[in-house]
Every structure is written in C-alpha cells, then in structure tokens.
C-alpha positions as CSV (number, residue, x, y, z in Angstrom):
1,M,37.1,-99.7,32.9
2,I,37.7,-96.1,33.1
3,R,37.3,-95.9,29.5
4,R,34.1,-97.6,29.7
5,F,33.1,-95.2,32.5
6,T,34.2,-92.3,30.5
7,M,32.4,-93.5,27.6
8,C,29.3,-94.2,29.6
9,A,29.6,-90.8,31.3
10,G,30.1,-89.3,27.9
11,V,27.0,-90.9,26.5
12,V,25.0,-89.9,29.5
13,L,26.4,-86.4,29.2
14,M,25.8,-86.3,25.6
15,A,22.4,-87.6,26.1
16,A,21.8,-85.0,28.6
17,V,23.3,-82.3,26.4
18,G,21.8,-83.7,23.3
19,G,18.5,-84.0,24.9
20,V,18.7,-80.4,25.7
21,A,20.3,-79.7,22.4
22,C,17.7,-81.7,20.6
23,H,15.1,-79.9,22.2
24,H,15.0,-76.4,21.2
25,N,13.7,-74.0,23.6
26,P,10.1,-74.2,23.1
27,K,8.6,-71.2,21.5
28,P,6.7,-69.3,23.9
29,Q,3.1,-70.3,23.5
30,P,0.6,-67.5,23.4
31,P,-1.3,-67.5,26.6
32,A,-4.4,-69.6,26.5
33,P,-7.4,-67.6,25.6
34,A,-9.3,-66.5,28.7
35,P,-12.3,-68.7,29.1
36,V,-15.3,-67.0,27.6
37,A,-17.4,-65.8,30.5
38,K,-20.8,-67.2,30.3
39,P,-23.4,-64.5,30.7
40,A,-24.8,-64.5,34.1
41,P,-28.1,-66.2,34.1
42,T,-30.8,-63.6,33.8
43,S,-34.4,-64.0,34.6
44,P,-36.6,-64.3,31.6
45,A,-37.3,-60.9,30.0
46,T,-39.7,-59.0,32.2
47,P,-42.9,-58.7,30.3
48,P,-44.2,-55.2,29.9
49,P,-46.8,-54.2,32.5
50,P,-50.3,-55.0,31.5
51,P,-52.3,-52.2,30.0
52,P,-54.3,-50.2,32.5
53,A,-57.6,-51.7,33.2
54,P,-60.3,-49.9,31.3
55,A,-62.1,-47.3,33.3
56,P,-65.3,-48.5,34.8
57,A,-68.1,-48.0,32.3
58,Q,-69.9,-44.8,33.1
59,P,-73.6,-45.5,33.7
60,A,-75.7,-44.4,30.8
61,P,-77.2,-41.0,31.5
62,P,-80.7,-41.2,32.6
63,T,-83.4,-41.1,30.0
64,E,-85.9,-38.3,29.8
65,D,-88.5,-40.8,31.1
66,E,-86.4,-41.7,34.1
67,I,-85.7,-38.1,34.9
68,F,-89.4,-37.3,34.7
69,K,-90.3,-40.3,36.9
70,N,-87.9,-39.2,39.6
71,K,-89.3,-35.7,39.9
72,T,-91.8,-34.8,42.5
73,L,-94.9,-32.9,41.8
74,E,-93.4,-29.9,43.6
75,Q,-90.3,-30.1,41.3
76,L,-92.5,-30.3,38.2
77,N,-94.6,-27.4,39.2
78,A,-91.5,-25.3,40.2
79,E,-90.2,-25.9,36.6
80,K,-93.4,-24.6,35.2
81,P,-93.6,-26.8,32.1
82,L,-97.1,-25.5,31.3
83,A,-97.7,-21.9,30.3
84,D,-100.5,-19.9,31.7
85,A,-103.2,-18.5,29.4
86,F,-103.8,-14.7,29.9
87,F,-107.1,-13.0,29.3
88,G,-108.2,-9.5,28.5
89,Y,-110.1,-7.3,30.9
90,D,-113.5,-8.8,31.8
91,S,-113.0,-11.5,29.1
92,T,-113.0,-15.3,28.7
93,D,-111.9,-15.3,25.1
94,L,-108.6,-16.9,24.3
95,S,-106.3,-14.7,22.3
96,P,-104.2,-16.1,19.4
97,E,-101.1,-15.9,21.7
98,A,-102.9,-17.8,24.5
99,R,-104.0,-20.5,22.0
100,G,-100.4,-20.9,20.8
101,L,-99.2,-21.3,24.4
102,L,-102.0,-23.8,25.1
103,Q,-101.0,-25.8,22.0
104,K,-97.5,-26.3,23.6
105,D,-99.2,-27.3,26.9
106,V,-101.2,-29.9,25.0
107,D,-98.0,-31.3,23.3
108,W,-96.5,-31.7,26.8
109,M,-99.6,-33.4,28.1
110,K,-99.7,-35.8,25.2
111,K,-96.0,-36.6,25.8
112,W,-96.6,-37.3,29.5
113,T,-99.9,-39.1,29.2
114,T,-100.2,-40.0,32.9
115,T,-100.2,-36.4,34.1
116,K,-103.3,-34.6,35.3
117,V,-103.7,-30.9,35.8
118,M,-105.8,-28.4,37.6
119,V,-106.6,-25.2,35.8
120,E,-107.1,-22.3,38.2
121,G,-109.1,-19.4,36.9
122,H,-107.9,-16.0,38.2
123,A,-109.2,-12.5,38.0
124,D,-107.9,-9.1,38.9
125,S,-109.1,-7.2,41.9
126,R,-111.6,-5.0,40.1
127,G,-115.2,-6.1,40.6
128,T,-116.9,-7.9,43.4
129,N,-115.7,-11.1,44.9
130,E,-118.7,-13.0,43.6
131,Y,-118.3,-11.6,40.1
132,N,-114.6,-12.4,40.0
133,L,-115.2,-16.0,41.3
134,A,-117.6,-16.5,38.4
135,L,-115.2,-14.9,35.9
136,G,-112.4,-17.1,37.2
137,E,-114.5,-20.2,36.7
138,R,-115.4,-19.2,33.1
139,R,-111.7,-18.6,32.3
140,A,-110.8,-22.1,33.7
141,D,-113.7,-23.6,31.6
142,A,-112.3,-21.8,28.5
143,V,-108.8,-23.2,29.0
144,R,-110.1,-26.7,29.8
145,D,-112.4,-26.7,26.7
146,Y,-109.6,-25.6,24.4
147,L,-107.3,-28.4,25.8
148,V,-110.1,-31.0,25.2
149,S,-110.7,-29.7,21.7
150,L,-107.0,-30.4,21.0
151,G,-107.2,-34.0,22.2
152,V,-106.6,-34.0,26.0
153,P,-109.1,-36.2,27.8
154,T,-111.4,-34.4,30.1
155,D,-110.7,-36.7,33.0
156,R,-107.1,-35.3,33.1
157,I,-108.3,-31.8,33.7
158,T,-110.0,-30.3,36.8
159,I,-110.9,-26.7,37.2
160,V,-111.2,-24.3,40.2
161,S,-111.9,-20.6,40.4
162,K,-109.6,-18.5,42.6
163,G,-111.3,-15.3,41.6
164,E,-109.2,-12.4,43.0
165,E,-108.2,-14.3,46.1
166,Q,-104.7,-15.4,45.2
167,P,-103.2,-12.7,43.0
168,F,-99.8,-13.1,41.3
169,C,-99.2,-9.4,41.6
170,S,-100.6,-7.1,44.2
171,E,-100.0,-3.6,42.8
172,E,-103.0,-1.6,41.6
173,T,-101.7,-1.1,38.0
174,E,-102.8,-2.3,34.6
175,A,-99.5,-4.3,34.2
176,C,-100.2,-6.1,37.5
177,W,-103.9,-6.7,36.8
178,Q,-103.0,-8.2,33.5
179,Q,-100.8,-10.8,35.3
180,N,-103.7,-11.7,37.5
181,R,-106.2,-12.4,34.6
182,R,-105.2,-15.9,33.8
183,G,-105.8,-19.6,33.6
184,H,-103.0,-21.1,35.7
185,F,-101.8,-24.7,35.6
186,V,-101.0,-26.9,38.6
187,I,-99.8,-30.4,37.9
188,T,-101.7,-32.7,40.2
189,A,-100.6,-36.2,39.1
190,K,-97.9,-37.7,37.1
C-alpha cells in the first residue's frame, strides 16, 4: 500500500511538476493595445456667418423736375435763373448781348412750361418820374415782345414799370445808372 501511495503520490507529483514542466512559462504577451479613443462628439461644423445684409438701397437722387417742384417762388427768384436785359441811356433797343441773354431765358421758360414771369422795366434816376415810368414801361414791352417772338406765350408774361423808384444801385455814377436801366425778371408762378 505504501508503494501504491508512493506511486500515486509520484504520479500526482509528476503530474503537478509535469504540468508545470509541460507548460512553459508563457511568453509575456504584449500589452493589449489601448482602446482607440473615440473622438468626442462634436457639434456639426459651425456654418460660416451669413454675409452681411446688403446696405439699404439709397433712394434715387431726386430728379430735376422733383427739385424744381419742391422749390418755392422765393427760392427760384433768389437763384436768379433768368438774366436781366440791360439798355443803353434813354433807349428801349435790345443790344445783341441782351438778345443772347433773353434767348437763354426763353430756353429756361420753354423747359419749365408752367412758369409765369413779370418783367419789370427800370430806368436810372435822370429825367422826370413820369418820363422814367414811361421809359420803364417801353423797356418791359421790348423784353416781352422779344420773348413772344421767340415762342413764349404772351399769357405767361406780365409787365410793370418801376421807373426810377426801385433802383438796384443808388450811386450817381454811370456804372450805377447802367445797372438801373434794365428789364428785370420776377418769377410769379411755377
């Protein structure tokens, strides 16, 4: 029995040693690869900011007609769009220079067909009041008649004589008197 025990013990021992002997020490295994980190969830790509809103459309600049309509008679007269016609001493004849200026006045009146004007006839201070009033009237007539000959309807033009009563210049010199001998325009309607 002892022999059997010895034998059994030997088998067990051998089995234990053999098992160890049969098993080689396992080769060290390389460490398991680290788990690949999943990228953190990101929000979807942020879209670029929208382009800036277009600047509000600038209103179109006013037309010449709109500008004209918005002006008062005082503003128009202050701008002096119509040139005065000047006369020689004791004369009602229109010089070539005066005719050229009046042609430009006619062009303006043809462009602005609703306008009406008053032509004031003026004289210098030499002569009597009565004579200068009559001379002023003849000068205003001469300007009106020339405008009508160039196509401006008569009903758009009124005349008045101022004689020497409302001088543009009050000095008693030829240069000053020359400024007072005129047909002067006042816009009365637009």
